[in-house]
C-alpha positions in Angstrom: 0.4 0.3 0.1 0.9 3.1 -1.0 2.6 5.8 1.9 1.8 9.5 2.0 3.3 12.9 3.1 0.4 14.8 4.8 -1.1 12.4 7.1 -5.2 12.2 7.1 -7.7 10.7 9.1 -8.4 8.3 7.1 -5.4 6.6 6.8 -6.0 4.9 10.1 -8.4 2.5 8.3 -6.7 2.5 4.7 -5.1 -1.2 5.4 -8.8 -2.4 6.8 -10.7 -1.0 3.3 -7.6 -3.1 1.4 -7.8 -6.4 3.0 -12.0 -6.1 2.7 -11.7 -5.3 -0.7 -9.1 -8.6 -1.0 -11.3 -10.9 0.9 -14.8 -9.6 -0.9 -16.1 -8.5 -3.6 -17.5 -5.4 -1.7 -17.1 -3.1 0.9 -18.7 0.0 2.8 -16.5 2.9 3.7 -18.6 5.7 6.6 -16.2 8.3 7.1 -17.0 11.9 8.2 -16.1 15.1 6.6 -12.7 16.5 6.0 -11.5 13.0 6.7 -9.8 12.5 3.1 -11.9 9.4 2.1 -12.8 11.1 -1.8 -8.5 12.0 -2.5 -7.1 9.2 -0.5 -8.8 5.7 -0.6 -8.1 5.5 -5.0 -4.8 6.4 -4.5 -4.2 3.8 -1.8 -5.7 1.1 -3.2 -4.2 1.9 -6.7 -1.5 -1.0 -5.7 -3.3 -3.8 -4.3 -2.9 -7.3 -5.8 -6.4 -7.5 -7.1 -6.3 -4.6 -9.1 -4.0 -6.4 -12.0 -6.7 -7.8 -14.7 -5.7 -10.5 -17.3 -2.2 -9.4 -16.3 -2.2 -6.3 -17.1 -3.2 -3.2 -14.6 -6.5 -1.8 -14.1 -8.5 0.9 -13.4 -10.6 2.1 -10.8 -14.0 4.4 -11.4 -14.1 6.8 -9.0 -17.9 8.6 -9.2 -18.2 12.3 -8.2 -22.0 13.5 -7.7 -21.5 17.0 -9.5 -18.5 18.0 -12.3 -17.3 20.4 -9.7 -16.7 18.1 -7.1 -14.7 15.7 -9.9 -12.4 18.2 -11.2 -11.6 19.4 -7.9 -11.0 15.4 -6.5 -9.4 14.9 -9.8 -6.8 17.9 -9.6 -6.1 17.0 -5.7 -5.0 13.4 -6.5 -3.3 14.6 -9.4 -1.3 17.3 -7.6 -0.4 14.8 -4.5 1.3 12.3 -7.2 3.1 15.3 -8.7 1.4 15.0 -12.2 -0.5 16.7 -14.6 -4.4 15.6 -14.6 -4.8 13.0 -17.2 -1.3 11.1 -16.4 -2.3 8.6 -13.5 -5.5 10.7 -12.6 -8.1 11.1 -15.4 -11.2 13.3 -15.7 -14.2 12.2 -17.5 -17.3 14.7 -17.3 -19.9 15.7 -19.5 -18.2 18.8 -20.8 -14.4 17.4 -20.8 -12.3 14.7 -20.5 -8.9 14.4 -19.2 -7.8 10.7 -20.4 -4.5 9.4 -21.4 -2.9 6.0 -22.2 -1.6 5.7 -18.8 -4.5 6.5 -16.8 -5.3 4.8 -13.8 -8.0 6.4 -12.0 -10.8 8.1 -13.8 -12.9 10.6 -11.9 -16.3 10.8 -12.9 -19.6 11.9 -12.6 -22.6 9.7 -11.9 -24.4 10.5 -14.8 -21.1 9.8 -16.8 -20.8 6.3 -15.8 -24.3 5.1 -16.2 -23.7 5.7 -19.9 -20.4 3.9 -19.7 -21.9 0.4 -18.1 -24.6 0.7 -20.3 -22.4 0.7 -23.3 -20.0 -1.8 -22.0 -21.9 -4.0 -19.5 -18.4 -6.3 -18.4 -16.6 -2.5 -17.5 -13.5 -4.4 -19.3 -10.5 -3.0 -17.2 -12.0 -1.6 -14.9 -10.7 -3.5 -11.5 -13.0 -1.5 -8.7 -15.5 1.3 -9.1 -16.4 3.6 -5.7 -19.0 5.2 -5.7 -18.3 8.7 -3.4 -20.9 10.5 -1.4 -23.5 8.2 -2.1 -25.6 9.4 0.3 -26.7 11.8 -2.2 -28.8 9.4 -3.5 -29.0 10.7 -7.0 -31.1 8.8 -9.6 -27.9 8.4 -11.8 -26.3 6.9 -8.6 -28.7 4.3 -7.5 -28.9 3.1 -11.3 -24.7 3.1 -11.6 -24.8 1.0 -8.2 -27.8 -1.2 -9.6 -26.4 -2.3 -12.0 -22.4 -2.1 -11.2 -24.6 -5.3 -8.8 -26.2 -7.2 -11.5 -22.9 -6.8 -14.2 -21.0 -8.1 -11.3 -23.3 -11.2 -10.5 -23.5 -12.5 -13.7 -20.6 -10.7 -15.9 -17.6 -9.5 -13.7 -17.0 -11.7 -10.4 -14.0 -9.8 -10.2 -15.4 -6.6 -9.9 -14.7 -4.9 -6.8 -17.5 -2.2 -5.1 -16.9 0.3 -2.6 -20.1 2.8 -1.6 -18.5 5.6 0.3 -20.0 8.6 2.2 -20.0 10.5 5.2 -23.2 10.5 6.4 -24.9 6.6 5.2 -26.7 4.4 6.8 -24.0 2.0 6.5 -25.7 -1.4 7.5 -28.3 -0.9 4.7 -26.0 -0.6 2.0 -24.0 -3.4 3.5 -27.4 -6.0 2.9 -27.8 -4.7 -0.3 -24.0 -5.2 -0.9 -24.7 -8.8 0.2 -23.6 -8.3 3.9 -20.5 -6.3 3.3 -18.2 -5.0 5.9 -18.6 -1.5 7.0 -15.0 0.4 7.7 -15.6 3.3 9.7 -13.6 6.3 10.3 -14.0 8.2 13.5 -11.8 11.8 13.4 -12.2 15.0 11.8 -9.8 17.0 10.1 -10.1 19.8 12.7 -12.8 20.5 15.3 -16.0 22.4 14.5 -17.7 24.9 17.0 -21.7 24.8 16.2 -23.6 28.2 17.4 -27.7 28.0 16.4 -29.1 30.8 15.9 -33.1 31.1 15.6 -34.7 32.0 12.8 -37.7 34.9 12.7 -40.3 34.0 11.1 -41.5 37.4 10.1 -38.0 37.8 8.0 -36.7 36.5 4.4 -34.2 34.1 5.1 -32.3 35.5 2.8 -31.4 38.7 5.5 -31.2 36.5 8.1 -27.8 34.7 6.5 -26.5 38.2 5.7 -26.8 39.0 9.0 -25.4 36.2 10.4 -22.4 36.8 7.8 -22.2 39.8 8.7 -21.7 38.8 12.2 -19.6 35.9 11.3 -17.0 38.8 9.5 -16.9 40.6 12.5 -16.2 37.9 14.7 -14.0 35.5 13.1 -10.8 35.2 10.6 -11.1 33.3 7.7 -13.3 32.9 5.4 -17.1 32.4 4.9 -19.0 29.7 3.4 -22.7 30.1 2.9 -25.2 27.9 2.0 -28.8 29.1 0.2 -31.2 27.2 -1.1 -30.9 28.1 -4.9 -29.4 30.7 -7.2 -32.2 33.4 -6.5 -31.5 33.4 -2.7 -27.7 33.9 -3.4 -27.9 36.8 -5.7 -29.9 38.7 -3.1 -27.8 37.9 -0.4 -24.6 38.7 -2.6 -26.8 42.4 -3.6 -27.1 42.7 0.5 -23.5 42.4 1.4 -22.2 44.3 -1.9 -23.9 47.2 0.0 -23.5 46.7 3.7 -19.7 45.1 3.9 -17.4 47.9 4.4 -14.1 46.0 4.2 -12.5 46.1 0.9 -10.6 43.2 1.8 -13.8 40.8 1.1 -14.3 39.1 -1.8 -17.7 37.8 -2.3 -17.8 34.9 -4.6 -21.3 33.1 -5.6 -20.9 29.3 -6.4 -24.0 27.6 -8.1 -24.6 24.5 -10.9 -25.0 26.7 -13.7 -22.1 28.9 -13.7 -19.2 28.7 -16.3 -16.5 26.3 -14.9 -14.0 29.5 -14.9 -16.4 31.3 -12.3 -16.8 28.4 -10.3 -12.9 27.4 -10.0 -12.3 31.1 -9.2 -15.3 30.4 -6.2 -13.7 27.6 -4.8 -9.9 28.5 -4.7 -8.0 30.4 -2.2 -8.8 33.7 -1.4 -5.5 36.0 -2.3 -2.9 36.4 0.2 -4.1 39.2 3.2 -8.0 39.0 1.8 -10.8 36.7 2.8 -13.6 35.4 1.1 -17.5 34.9 1.8 -18.7 32.2 -0.4 -22.2 31.7 -1.3 -23.2 28.2 -2.4 -26.3 25.9 -2.9 -25.8 21.9 -2.2 -23.2 22.0 -4.9 -20.4 22.8 -2.1 -22.0 20.0 0.6 -19.5 17.3 -0.4 -16.2 16.6 -1.6 -15.4 19.7 -1.9 -12.3 21.8 0.1 -12.6 25.7 0.0 -9.1 26.8 1.0 -9.3 29.3 3.8 -12.7 28.7 4.8 -13.3 28.3 8.8 -16.7 29.4 8.9 -20.1 27.8 7.7 -23.3 29.7 7.7 -26.0 27.5 7.0 -29.4 28.8 5.9 -30.8 24.7 6.5 -33.0 24.7 3.3 -31.8 23.0 0.2 -34.1 23.1 -3.4 -34.9 19.9 -4.4 -37.3 18.5 -7.4 -40.2 16.8 -6.8 -41.9 14.9 -10.0 -45.5 14.4 -9.9 -46.6 11.6 -12.2 -50.1 12.5 -12.7 -49.1 15.1 -14.4 -45.7 14.6 -15.8 -44.1 17.6 -14.1 -40.9 18.3 -12.0 -40.8 21.8 -10.4 -38.8 23.1 -7.6 -39.6 23.0 -4.0 -37.6 24.3 -0.6 -37.4 22.1 2.1 -35.4 22.0 5.1 -32.2 20.1 4.8 -31.3 16.7 6.5 -29.2 16.2 9.6 -26.7 14.2 7.3 -27.0 17.1 4.7 -26.8 19.6 7.8 -23.5 17.5 9.5 -22.3 17.3 5.5 -22.2 21.4 5.5 -20.8 21.7 9.5 -18.2 19.9 7.8 -16.7 22.5 5.4 -15.3 24.4 8.3 -12.9 22.1 9.9 -11.5 21.2 6.3 -8.3 23.1 7.0 -8.4 24.4 10.7 -10.6 24.1 13.6 -13.7 26.4 12.4 -17.3 27.9 13.3 -21.1 26.9 12.3 -23.5 29.2 12.5 -26.9 27.6 12.2 -29.9 29.6 11.2 -32.4 27.1 13.2 -32.6 26.2 17.1 -30.6 23.4 18.4 -33.6 21.5 19.5 -35.0 21.7 15.7 -32.1 19.7 14.8 -34.2 16.6 16.0 -37.2 17.5 13.6 -35.1 16.8 10.7 -35.1 13.8 8.6 -31.8 11.9 9.1 -31.4 11.4 5.2 -32.6 13.0 2.3 -35.2 11.1 0.3 -33.7 9.3 -2.6 -34.4 11.2 -5.8 -35.3 7.5 -7.4 -38.6 8.3 -5.3 -39.4 11.4 -6.9 -38.1 11.3 -10.0 -39.0 11.5 -13.9 -37.9 8.1 -14.0 -38.3 7.6 -18.0 -34.5 8.1 -18.4 -34.1 5.4 -16.1 -36.7 2.8 -17.7 -35.2 3.6 -21.2 -31.5 2.8 -19.4 -33.1 -0.8 -17.8 -34.6 -1.3 -21.4 -31.5 -1.2 -23.3 -29.8 -3.5 -20.3 -32.3 -6.0 -21.2 -34.4 -5.3 -18.0 -38.3 -4.5 -19.0 -39.0 -4.4 -15.2 -36.7 -2.1 -13.1 -37.8 -3.2 -9.9 -35.6 -6.7 -10.7 -33.1 -4.8 -10.3 -31.0 -4.0 -6.9 -32.1 -1.0 -5.9 -31.9 0.4 -2.5 -35.1 1.7 -2.8 -37.2 -0.1 -5.6 -38.7 3.0 -7.8 -42.4 3.7 -7.1 -45.0 2.1 -9.4 -46.5 5.3 -10.3 -44.1 6.8 -11.2 -42.9 3.4 -13.4 -46.6 3.6 -14.9 -45.8 7.6 -16.1 -42.6 6.3 -18.0 -43.8 3.4 -20.1 -46.5 5.6 -20.9 -44.5 8.5 -22.1 -41.7 6.0 -23.9 -44.7 4.1 -25.3 -45.8 7.4 -26.4 -42.7 8.5 -28.1 -42.2 5.0 -29.3 -39.1 4.1 -27.3 -40.4 1.0 -25.7 -42.3 -1.2 -26.7 -45.7 -3.0 -25.6 -43.4 -5.2 -23.4 -41.1 -2.7 -22.2 -38.4 -4.0 -24.8 -36.2 -1.1 -26.5 -37.0 -0.3 -30.2 -35.3 0.8 -32.9 -36.3 4.5 -32.0 -35.8 3.7 -28.9 -32.0 2.9 -29.6 -31.4 6.2 -31.3 -33.2 8.1 -28.5 -30.6 5.9 -26.3 -27.8 7.2 -28.3 -28.3 10.4 -27.3 -26.9 11.6 -23.9 -30.3 13.4 -23.3 -33.3 13.0 -21.3 -35.8 11.1 -23.7 -38.1 13.9 -23.8 -35.3 16.3 -25.5 -33.4 12.8 -27.2 -36.9 12.6 -29.5 -37.0 16.7 -29.7 -34.0 16.3 -31.8 -34.2 12.9 -33.2 -37.6 14.2 -34.7 -36.9 17.4 -35.6 -33.7 16.0 -37.9 -36.4 14.8 -40.3 -37.7 18.6 -40.6 -34.3 19.8 -41.2 -34.1 21.4 -37.5 -31.9 18.9 -36.0 -29.6 21.9 -35.3 -32.2 24.2 -33.6 -33.3 21.1 -31.9 -29.6 20.4 -30.6 -29.3 24.7 -29.6 -32.3 24.0 -27.6 -31.2 20.6 -25.8 -28.2 22.6 -24.8 -29.7 25.8 -23.3 -32.6 23.4 -21.6 -29.6 20.7 -20.2 -27.0 22.5 -19.3 -28.0 25.5 -16.1 -27.3 29.0 -16.8 -26.2 28.7 -20.1 -27.9 32.3 -22.3 -29.2 33.6 -19.4 -31.6 33.3 -17.1 -35.0 34.9 -19.3 -38.0 33.0 -19.4 -38.1 33.1 -23.6 -36.3 30.2 -24.8 -35.4 33.2 -27.7 -34.0 35.0 -26.0 -31.7 32.5 -24.5 -30.8 31.0 -27.3 -29.4 34.3 -29.0 -27.0 34.6 -25.6 -26.2 31.2 -26.3 -25.2 32.0 -30.1 -23.4 35.0 -28.7 -21.4 33.5 -25.9 -17.8 32.7 -26.8 -17.1 31.3 -23.3 -15.2 27.9 -22.8 -18.9 26.6 -21.7 -20.8 27.6 -24.8 -18.2 26.2 -26.9 -18.2 22.8 -24.9 -21.9 22.6 -25.6 -21.8 23.5 -29.2 -19.5 21.0 -29.2 -22.1 18.3 -28.0 -24.9 19.9 -30.2 -23.0 19.4 -33.2 -22.4 15.4 -31.9 -26.1 15.2 -31.0 -26.5 15.9 -34.6 -24.2 13.6 -36.0 -26.0 10.9 -34.1 -29.5 11.2 -36.1 -27.7 12.1 -39.0 -28.1 15.3 -39.5 -25.7 18.0 -40.2 -25.6 21.3 -37.2 -27.0 23.9 -38.9 -28.3 27.3 -36.7 -32.1 27.4 -37.7 -34.7 30.4 -37.1 -35.2 31.2 -33.5 -38.3 31.9 -34.3 -39.0 28.4 -34.8 -38.1 27.5 -31.6 -41.7 27.3 -29.8 -42.9 24.1 -32.9 -39.5 22.3 -31.9 -39.8 22.8 -28.4 -43.2 21.7 -28.4 -41.8 18.3 -29.8 -40.2 17.5 -26.4 -42.9 18.8 -24.8 -46.8 18.8 -26.2 -48.3 18.0 -22.9 -46.9 21.5 -21.6 -48.7 23.4 -25.1 -50.0 26.4 -23.2 -52.6 28.9 -24.6 -53.6 31.8 -23.1 -55.9 32.3 -20.5 -57.8 35.6 -18.8 -55.4 38.1 -17.4 -51.9 38.5 -19.4 -49.6 35.8 -18.2 -52.4 33.1 -17.5 -52.1 30.0 -19.3 -53.5 26.8 -19.5 -51.8 23.6 -20.3 -52.2 20.5 -22.6 -52.2 18.4 -19.4 -55.0 20.7 -18.0 -53.2 22.2 -15.6 -52.3 26.7 -15.2 -49.6 28.1 -15.6 -48.2 31.4 -15.5 -45.9 34.6 -16.4 -45.3 37.7 -15.0 -47.7 40.2 -16.7 -45.1 42.5 -17.6 -42.8 39.3 -19.4 -42.3 39.4 -23.3 -44.4 36.0 -23.5 -47.3 37.1 -21.4 -49.3 38.3 -24.5 -48.6 35.4 -26.3 -51.8 33.3 -27.5 -49.9 29.8 -27.2 -46.5 28.8 -25.9 -44.2 26.0 -25.6 -43.2 25.4 -22.0 -40.3 23.6 -21.2 -39.4 24.5 -17.4 -41.9 25.3 -14.9 -41.7 25.8 -10.7 -43.8 26.2 -7.9 -47.4 24.5 -7.0 -49.2 22.4 -10.1 -52.3 24.2 -9.7 -50.7 27.0 -11.4 -46.7 26.6 -11.9 -44.4 30.0 -12.8 -43.3 29.6 -15.8 -39.4 29.5 -16.1 -38.7 28.7 -19.8 -41.2 28.6 -22.8 -41.3 29.6 -26.4 -44.2 31.4 -28.6 -45.9 29.3 -30.7 -49.1 29.7 -33.5 -51.7 28.1 -34.2 -50.7 27.5 -37.4 -47.7 25.7 -35.8 -50.4 23.4 -33.9 -52.5 22.6 -36.2 -49.6 21.2 -38.2 -47.4 19.1 -36.2 -49.7 17.9 -33.9 -52.6 16.9 -36.5 -53.2 13.6 -35.5 -53.6 14.5 -31.4 -56.2 17.5 -32.4 -59.8 15.6 -31.9 -63.1 17.2 -33.2 -65.9 16.7 -30.9 -70.1 18.7 -30.8 -70.3 19.2 -27.6 -73.2 20.4 -25.6 -73.5 22.3 -22.4 -76.2 23.7 -19.7 -75.4 27.5 -19.7 -76.2 28.3 -15.9 -76.4 32.1 -16.4 -78.6 31.8 -19.1 -80.1 28.7 -18.1 -80.2 27.1 -21.4 -78.6 24.2 -24.0 -75.7 25.9 -25.6 -74.1 23.7 -28.7 -70.8 23.8 -30.1 -68.1 22.0 -32.1 -64.5 22.2 -30.5 -61.2 21.2 -31.6 -58.9 20.6 -29.0 -55.5 19.1 -27.8 -55.8 17.6 -24.5 -57.6 20.3 -22.1 -56.7 23.5 -25.0 -59.5 24.5 -27.2 -58.2 25.3 -30.4 -61.5 26.9 -31.8 -64.9 26.6 -31.0 -67.9 26.7 -33.6 -71.3 27.4 -32.2 -74.2 24.8 -33.3 -77.9 24.7 -33.2 -79.4 22.8 -30.5 -80.3 19.3 -31.1 -83.7 17.7 -30.3 -82.4 14.5 -28.9 -83.1 12.7 -25.5 -79.4 13.2 -25.0 -80.0 17.2 -25.2 -83.0 16.7 -23.0 -81.1 15.0 -20.5 -78.7 17.7 -20.3 -81.1 20.5 -19.8 -83.0 18.3 -17.0 -79.5 17.9 -15.1 -78.9 21.6 -15.7 -82.2 22.6 -14.9 -82.4 20.6 -11.5 -78.9 21.7 -10.5 -80.4 25.5 -10.5 -82.9 23.7 -8.1 -86.2 22.3 -8.2 -87.6 25.6 -7.3 -87.1 27.1 -10.8 -89.1 24.7 -12.7 -92.6 26.3 -13.6 -94.8 24.7 -10.8 -98.8 25.7 -10.7 -100.7 26.2 -7.6 -102.4 23.0 -8.2 -99.1 20.7 -9.2 -97.2 22.0 -6.0 -100.6 21.0 -4.1 -100.7 17.2 -5.7 -97.0 16.9 -4.9 -97.4 17.6 -1.5 -100.4 15.3 -1.0 -98.0 12.7 -3.0 -95.1 13.5 0.4 -97.9 13.2 2.8 -98.6 10.3 1.9 -95.1 8.6 1.5 -94.3 9.3 5.2 -97.1 7.4 6.8 -96.0 4.4 3.2 -92.6 4.5 1.5 -93.8 2.5 -1.1 -95.1 5.9 -2.5 -92.2 8.0 -4.8 -90.1 10.5 -3.3 -90.8 13.6 -5.2 -88.2 15.1 -2.7 -86.3 18.4 -4.0 -83.2 16.5 -3.6 -84.9 13.2 -5.1 -86.4 14.9 -8.2 -83.1 16.7 -8.8 -80.6 13.2 -8.1 -83.1 11.5 -11.3 -83.8 14.4 -13.5 -82.4 13.0 -16.4 -84.7 10.0 -16.2 -88.3 11.2 -15.4 -88.1 15.1 -17.0 -86.0 14.4 -20.1 -88.2 11.9 -22.0 -91.6 14.9 -21.4 -88.9 18.0 -22.6 -87.0 16.4 -26.0 -86.8 19.4 -28.2 -87.0 22.3 -25.3 -83.5 24.3 -25.3 -83.8 26.2 -21.8 -85.9 27.0 -18.9 -87.6 29.5 -20.3 -89.2 26.7 -22.8 -90.2 24.1 -20.4 -94.3 24.5 -19.2 -96.1 23.8 -16.6 -97.9 21.2 -18.9 -94.7 19.7 -19.5 -93.9 19.6 -15.4 -97.5 18.2 -14.8 -97.2 14.7 -17.0 -93.5 14.3 -16.1 -94.1 14.4 -12.6 -97.6 12.5 -12.7 -95.9 10.3 -14.4 -93.4 8.8 -11.4 -97.1 8.0 -9.6 -98.4 4.6 -10.3 -101.6 4.7 -12.3 -103.3 2.0 -9.2 -101.5 4.7 -6.3 -102.9 7.7 -8.5 -106.5 6.2 -8.1 -106.1 5.8 -4.4 -105.0 9.9 -4.1 -108.3 11.3 -4.7 -110.1 9.4 -2.0 -106.7 9.0 0.7 -105.3 12.7 -0.1 -108.1 14.7 -1.3 -107.7 18.5 -2.3 -110.8 19.8 -0.1 -112.6 19.4 2.6 -116.5 19.0 2.3 -117.9 21.5 5.1 -121.5 20.8 6.5 -122.4 23.9 5.0 -121.3 22.3 1.8 -118.7 24.5 0.8 -115.1 22.8 -0.2 -112.4 24.2 1.9 -108.7 23.3 0.7 -106.3 21.6 2.5 -102.8 22.0 3.0 -100.6 19.4 2.8 -96.8 21.3 3.1 -97.1 21.9 6.4 -95.0 19.8 8.7 -97.5 19.3 11.7 -99.5 17.4 8.8 -102.1 18.2 6.7 -104.1 21.0 7.6 -107.7 22.7 7.1 -107.7 26.2 7.9 -111.9 27.2 8.1 -113.7 29.2 10.2 -115.4 27.5 13.1 -119.2 28.4 12.1 -118.7 25.7 9.4 -118.4 22.8 11.5 -121.1 23.3 14.0 -123.0 20.6 13.8 -119.9 18.3 13.1 -119.7 15.7 15.5 -116.7 13.9 14.6 -113.0 15.2 13.4 -112.5 15.3 9.9 -109.6 13.1 8.6 -107.7 11.8 5.7 -105.8 8.5 4.6 -109.4 6.4 5.3 -110.0 8.3 8.2 -106.5 7.2 9.6 -104.9 10.4 9.9 -107.1 13.1 11.8 -106.7 16.7 10.0 -104.7 19.2 11.7 -107.8 21.9 12.3 -107.0 25.6 12.2 -110.4 27.3 13.5 -110.8 30.6 12.1 -113.3 33.7 13.9 -115.7 35.0 11.1 -112.3 37.8 9.9 -110.4 34.6 9.1 -108.3 35.1 12.7 -107.3 31.6 14.5 -108.6 31.4 17.4 -107.6 27.5 17.5 -106.0 24.9 16.6 -107.0 21.4 17.3 -106.8 17.7 16.4 -110.2 16.9 18.3 -113.1 18.7 17.1 -115.8 16.8 19.5 -113.4 17.4 22.6 -113.1 21.0 21.3 -116.8 21.6 21.6 -116.6 19.9 24.9 -114.1 22.0 26.3 -112.6 25.1 26.0 -115.6 25.9 23.4 -117.0 28.1 26.2 -113.8 29.9 26.8 -113.7 30.9 22.8 -117.4 32.0 22.9 -117.7 34.1 25.9 -114.0 36.0 24.1 -115.5 35.9 20.4 -119.4 36.7 20.8 -118.9 40.3 22.5 -116.4 40.9 19.5 -118.8 39.3 16.9 -122.0 39.9 17.8 -123.7 39.2 14.6 -122.9 35.9 14.4 -124.3 32.7 16.1 -122.0 31.6 19.1 -124.2 28.3 20.4 -124.0 26.6 23.3 -123.4 23.4 22.1 -122.0 23.8 18.3 -122.0 20.0 18.1 -126.2 20.4 17.5 -126.2 23.7 15.9 -126.6 24.1 12.4 -123.6 24.9 10.3 -123.7 28.7 8.7 -121.4 30.6 6.5 -123.4 34.0 7.1 -123.9 36.5 9.7 -127.6 36.9 11.4 -129.7 39.6 9.4 -129.5 43.1 11.2 -132.8 43.2 13.4 -132.6 39.1 14.6 
């Protein structure tokens, strides 16, 4: 084993790692931040006997989660050997590789490794694969490990796999690796003091981070590394510090993934002698990165992560609390080169409420790329591969539907010829299909440029207008832009097309090939759109895109109900009609207009949830139209129908009988509204509005609900009127909750010895006995009892008020009358 001049904490377990991999094919290494595992372990294993394959020195592949970390790791190891990168230690990343004939250690990003093993499943000449910072659980890392384990089991028994992390559930990973040994390194490089500062919920996070940075600059020597969730917060904090930092020897350096490589390298370089640096970083600086001179960390406790929603096929960025593992990683940045201090923008007690580890990306990501890669591996069901967390079934189903729609896989999940072409492009499936499809239109160059701008964050600026970003990209002569142009030319070569930049005005039409479900149509206020998938999206009202009739949307953020458009391009109706003719459906719609209480017929042409055009049609006189009208009117309320007084009483009589006998039809508002399409529709066929429904229509419809035999009984059991002893007919009110009510002047009931009743005499009427002036004087359900009892008191009171009317002592024996006594009698 090699020996090193500069001691690091990891040195204490290097021999254990070597022994473990000599005896077993797999191992797990858990080492805290600052231990030196990233740059020391690959070099220490380089001369182990098992690295020799077929008599020749084998390679070690070191996987890093990000390009910045990969470049830093390669540079540090090459410096340790006194060599430039490209000799013993090489680098293989998306925008550039430095690999030579003597290279034994290749530092690669996780995405690059996934393509390496798919192109060469045996990993010829590779002795070991080292997964660094595996705790980040990126989708590419999980896929790479699953494929490496599958290759080890079936093709390469001699392949070694080492999974490394500072914060990792080592036992769980060890089980995945066949109960592999777990080696732990305990010591940090230098101690870090942790200071918890509570967050004020009334103030913005970036303002409080800026305050903490100023506090740290006053209280501590050395440079500061501050962790913020995203690029926007970094810019705001940088602007605040530019105004408030008075020391001219302090440099402010942003650090995030969308920056040019040169600017990233400047941010991680040591501060110049006599100067201090404040690095404002996203989680890009959490792992595998040492920024010389940093001894103070300011941690906002927040992170921005992508969340994929399978039901709508959208990925949105979400700001969440960082995990405890991420907080430990960030804290460790302060103790890399000397004792440090970590300020945390939360109470100490809140640490316990943090999730132990960040959720694996595989649990919340778009899985279309993973599914396509698995199909290329020959696996139609990714769940059969050894993933630490199996991919969720709903996300797999969504991915399978997308890949089937773009003809990348067949019904059995196998790769199609189109799928092989798409997978041959190192792009997400949507963008790969865009480039392939655009090639047939002579627009491969424009499609490749669009793919470059979308996949390389920050390229072309941050305008939401794709055309503006393309223009900026074409003017950009920086190294990153040139590297992406080189990649774009390679993508065109892969689909057999020449790289010819097209008209930026066509960007929307080309982008829509990748995101047909995100074609958006303007609605309502400027900047408000609805996408073909049925979801809302919006731009700022003053944005250049806000007044476009149609957009093709590439990136969004925010809630699914109404997302903010981050990148889009204008479209026109003619382009949509031409490009998506096979997806456009023409239907004749019939709907009920609640405001007009009428039917509206129209012929509509739609692209999924977007209405492209519509034409008013005559309302059809069909049973289906009658059902729509019936349901619509019922939705307004049964009371809106044209009830006559007689029909209302008829309904109340039926409902009265139903209360005693449930076999009678239910004519309540709820029952009628719920079944209007069945009972009302047959009698209003040919009507187009509520106003056209007549009382006769309603009468016939309702009475059809009562069977003939019951209709015959209705008059006998619930008569409309009561025949008083005077010969007059008095209407019976069946609507009252107390029961059927008969309101009648008391003199008309003289001589009546039995209480009036309905329902064949089973139910007494509620008598509202009236004075000659039709004012209530008594309510009773027992008329004979009233005659014998309280009549005397009523008589005494009424006789003085109405002297011209009869008030006999025994009304049960008196003659009924509807008249007053003649004058003078």
